N, C-alpha and C positions, 0 to 999 in steps of 0.2 A: 191382542191387537192384530195377530196374524189372521184371525178370522175376518177382521175388518179389511185388511190388505187383500186377502183372497177374494172377498166379495167385491171389492172395488176393481180388482184385476178382471173378475168375470164381467163386470159392467163394461170395462174398456174393451175386452175381447169382442163384445157385442156392438161396439161403436157407441156406447152410452156413457153417461157420467152424471154425477149429482151436481145439479146447478142451484146455487143459492144466490139470494140478494142480500147485500149488507147495507144496513141503514146506519150511518154514523161512521165517519172515517177519521176518528181521533186516534189516540195512542193504541187503544185496544183493538179497534177495527183494523188499523193498518197492520198491526202484528198478525192478526188473523189472516188477512189477505196474503201476506208473505208466507205464512205457514201452509195455507191451502195451495199456494202456487207450486209447492213441491210434493203434493200428494196426487198421484195418478188416480183418476176417476172422480175427482172433485174439483169444482171451479167456482170462483166468485164471479158470476156472469155480469152482475150489475151492482154498482155502488151508488148509493144515494147520500148526498150531503148538501146542505144549504150553501156551503162554500165549495163550489165545484172544483176549485184548485186542490182541495184536500182529497177529493175522490180521485183525481188524476194522480196525485202524489202517491197514494196508496198502491195503485197499479204500477206506476213507474218504479217505485222502490222495490217491487217484486220482480222487476225485469221484463215487464210487459212492454212490447214495442209500441211506439207512439201511433203507428199506422193501424194498430189493432184496437185502439181505444176510440170509441164513438161517443161523442157528446150529443145527447138528444133528449127531448121531452116527448117525442112522438112514439106512440106505441108501435106503429107500423115500422118505423125506422129501427126501433129497438129490436123488434121481432126479427127483422131482416138481418140485423147485425149478429144476433145470437145464432141464427141459422147458419151463419158463416164462421161461427166460433170466434167472433169478435167480443170485446168487452164494452159494456155500456156504462157511462157515467151520466148522472142526471141530478137535478134538484127537485124533481117531482117524485115524492115518496110513493105515490100510487102505482108507479111502474113496477115497484118491488113485488107486488102481488098480482098485477094484471097480466104479466107476461106468461104465456102458456108453459114455457119450458122451465120456469122457476118452481122448485119443489119445497123450498124453505126460505123463510125470511128471518134474518138475524138482526135483532135490535141492539145496537151498541151506542145508543144515544145518552143514556142516563137521565132522560127527561121523562118524569112520571106521566104527565097528561098526554104528551105525544105518544109515549110508549103504549098507553092504554088504547089510544085511537088506532095506532098502527097494528097492534095485536088483534083487536076486534075486527078490523077491516080485512086483515090477512086471513083470519080464521073464516070469516064470512065468505071469502073467496077460496076456501079449502086449501090454504097453505099452512104447512107446519111452521110453528113459531119457536125460535130459539132466543131466549132472553139473556142478554148481557146487561139488562136494565133491572137490577134488583130493587131499585127505588120504586118502580111500578109494581113489580111482583109482590112486594111486601105489603101493599095496601089494597090491591084489587086482584091479585093473582088467583084467589079461589074462584071468582066468578068467570074470569077468563078461561081458567082450566076447565070449568064446567061447560062453558060454551064450546071449547075445543073438543071435548069428549062427544058432545051432541053432534058435532060436525065431522066426527071421525078423523080428526087430525091431532097431531102431538103439540102440546104446549109444554115447554121445558126450560128450566134454568140450565146452566152450562157447566161442564167439567172445567176445572181450572180456577173458577171463582171459588172462594172459600165454602159457600153453601154446597156446591157440587162436590168438592173434595171431602167435606164432612159427611155428605150423604153416602159417598162411596165407602168410607170407613164404617158407617152405620150399617149399610147393607152387608158388608163383609162380616161384621160382628154378629148380627142377628142370623145371617145365613149359616154361620159356623156354630150356632147354638148357644152363644153367650146372651146374658141379660144386659141390655143397654141402659145405663144409668144416667149418663151425662155426655154431652158433646160440646165442642167449642173450638175456638180459633185463637191463634196468637195475634196480638195487636202489633202491627208494624211500626206505628208512629207513637210518640209520646202523647198522652191524653191531656188535652186542654179544652174543656167544654166551651170556653169563652173565646177561642181563637177566631179571627176574622181573616178574610182574604187579604186585607191590607197588611196584616202581620206576616202572611205567608207568600205574598206575591213573588218575591225574588226567588225563594226556594222552589215554588211551583214552576216558574218559567225555566229554571235550571234543570228541572226534571221533565220538562216537556208536558206539563199538566196545566189545565185551567186552574186558576187560583181557587175558585169555588170547589172544585173537585178535591184538591188537597185539603182545603178547610174542612170538608165533610169527613175526610179521613181523621184529621187531627182532633176535631171536636167530638168524635165518637159516633156521629150519626150513621156513617157508613157501616160501622161494626154492628150497630143496633139493627139496621135494616137487613144486613146479611143474616144475623141470628134470627130475625123474624121470619125470613124465608125458610130457614132450617126448621124452626119451630113449627111452621105451618105444614111442613112436609112430614114431620115426625109426630106431631101432636104434643110437643113439649112446650114449656113456658120458662121464663127466667125465675130463678129462686127468689130474687128480690128485684125491686124496681131498678132497672139499669144494669143488673148483674153485679157479681162480686168483683170481677176484674183484678184478680190477685196477681202478684209477681212471684214467679216460681221457676225452677228447673223442671224438665219433663219428669224426672224421677219423683218429684214432690206431688204431681197431679193426683195419683191414686189416693194418697192420704188426705189431701186438701178437699178433693171432690168426693167426700164421703159424708155421711150424716153427722150432725153435731155429737150425738150419743156414741158415735164411733171414733170421735176425735177429729172430725172434719169441720167444714164450714157450712154445710148444706142443711136447710130445713126439710127439703124434699128431694127426691130423685126425679128423673125424667125432665131434666133441665138443660138449658143452653147457657153458655157463659163465654168469657174470653179471658186471656191470660197474657201478661207481659213476661218476656223472657224466653218464649218459644217460637216467636215469629220467624219465618212466615208459615209455620206449620199449622196443622189442625189435629185435633185429638178426639178420641172417644174413650170414655171410662166404662168398663164392663166388669161383670162378676159372673159367678156360676154357683149352682146350689149343690154340687157334689164334691166330696172330699177328693176323689180321684182326679178330678180336673184341677182342683187347687194344688194338689201335689205335683201334677204334671206342669202346671204353670210355674211353680217354684223351680222345678228341675230345668225348665226352659229359660231360666233367668228373667222371668217376667215379674218377680217380686213375691212376697209372702202373702199378698192378698189382705182382706177379701176382695179388694178392688184392684184392677189392673188398667193400664193405659195402652191404647193403640195409638200410634203417633205417625203422622206423615209429615216430614220436615219441609215440604215445599208445596206450592201450588203455582201453576204456570199461566194463570189468567187465560187470555184468549188463545194462547198457543195450544191449549188443550181442547178448545171448542170444536175442532174437526171431529173429535171422538163423539161429542154430543150430536153434531150434525148427522154423522153416519147412523148412530143409534136411533135418532128420531125418524130419519127418512127411510132407512133400509129396514131396521128392526122394529120401528114404530114403538119405541120405548123411551120414556123420558129419563134424563139423568137425575133430575130433582123437580118435583112439582108439588103444589100445595094441596095434597090429597086429603089432609085432615081439616081443611077449611081455615078460617081466620082464628087460629088458636092464640096467637100473640100479636102485638101491635107495637109499632114505634110511634110514640106520642110526642107532643111538642112542649119544649121547655124554653122559657125566656132566657136569652143570653145576657140581657141588660134590661134596665127599666124601659118600658115601652109606653107610648102615649096613644090614647084613643084617637081614631081618625087616620093613623098612619097605615100604609100598606106594608105587609110583612115580606121580608126576604126569606125564602124558604131554605131548603137544604143547601148548606155551604155558605149561607149568607151571614150578615152581622147581627141578626135579630134573634134567632132561635137555634136550638140543637135538639136532637132526638134521644129518647130513652125507651128501651123496650119494657113492656109490661104484658100481663096476660090480657087477652081480648075481653075476658069477663070484667076485669078492672077498667079497661078502656070504655066499655059499654056502660057499666054502672055509673061511672063518674063523668061520662060524656066527654072524654078527653079527645083532643083533636089529633088524628094521625098526621104526622108531619108532611107526608108525601101528598096530601090534599091541598097544601098551600100553593097558590099560583100568584102571578104578578098582581092580580086584582083582589087578593085576600086582604080585607080591611079590618083593623081592630075596632071594636065598639067601645071598649073600656081601657083604662090604664092597667098595665100589667107590671108587676114587680119582677126584678131579676130572680131567676130560679123558680118562678111560679109556673105551675102546669097550666097550659092553655086549653080551654074547653071550647066545644062548638058554640056555646052561648056567647063567647067573648069575641067572635069574629063574624064577618059577613063573607061567606064563601062565594066563589064564582060558580053559581048553580048550573049554568048551561055547559060547563066543562064536562066532557065525557067521563073523566075520572071521578068527578063528584057524583054524577048520575050512577055510575057503576057501583061505587061504594055504598050509596044509598040503597040500591037494589040488592046488593050482596047482603047488607045487613037485614033487609026485609025478608030475604029468603033464608037467612040463618046459615049462610055458607061460610 
């Protein structure tokens, strides 16, 4: 990180800095603004939110003076404000990528259709895209990543989110010469696939979260989406539908995440999974094929092998995102990106009995939850990726609780950009 500090110090000495636009001023976005406000050489020049008061609060909480905050939807006024080192707040998301001084756009909305639109338009305008929107990345990340490469900009997930933290462990393991067998994350919340926002509303409000956001954590959908993003970066799949989701101490991980014939639970290696009991950490299971390395790992108190666990006991969500912003804009290197294509998918499962003709509530709603599976299984069975559900997704047939929902069972909103992108992505085989 001293390399990052030194490079940013060089920018400051030349009278320059990294300028980013933040779209979405919720809990994660506001945390990011506060963190960036203490980093010399980097600034959140514009914040976009449909609730303009939230954008103002994000800057105010970071100590930005009221007279330095300009509210406008005018590109000319915004450009003038930035030229005077002022801060812009707006509800017009297009300003995020239309302002000449902006080098990167951070999506912290968690809205899959909007995220797809924002990413594609930003890339079309040659802006780097930093995604705190794993919901979008998990379903159309490969085609967005492909488009970004063609436009010579970076599309990346972020350090601090579990996918980014897992990827950092994986990069270390492979770079050090180990064989990477499995990766995963601790689950922070108890798992209840059938939880609804009504069940969790009071808890969500006490934590400063939207009820649907907390619901997506508790019902497991968020974990499935995060693991899908990791899988698409590494070329891994879940060992079984929805993962094993064991309860264990970190010392148990190497034994559990070994093949059945080795006394473990796995049918295959190169898998993603999650675990209760080690949250909020992330882990990677590795091995080696030489006796000398096994002997040295034993000497280093890493266990008897043949499998070992590398464990990071924390992830700091958006507080780590400045690292990704720097890497993307200065080094042109993504923290995590779906380089292997759509290898896995988070598909849709009914939370309750559903009736033909009703419109589905998607991620975090009362109707469905997500489970991860291989993209091959999703494709062969025509299973519906949960992130494609919009407010106008309508059921054509009755569906029973716990039934897997297929494309044939729903009417999708075909003119939505995320639907079009997924269709094109599938056609291209990305």
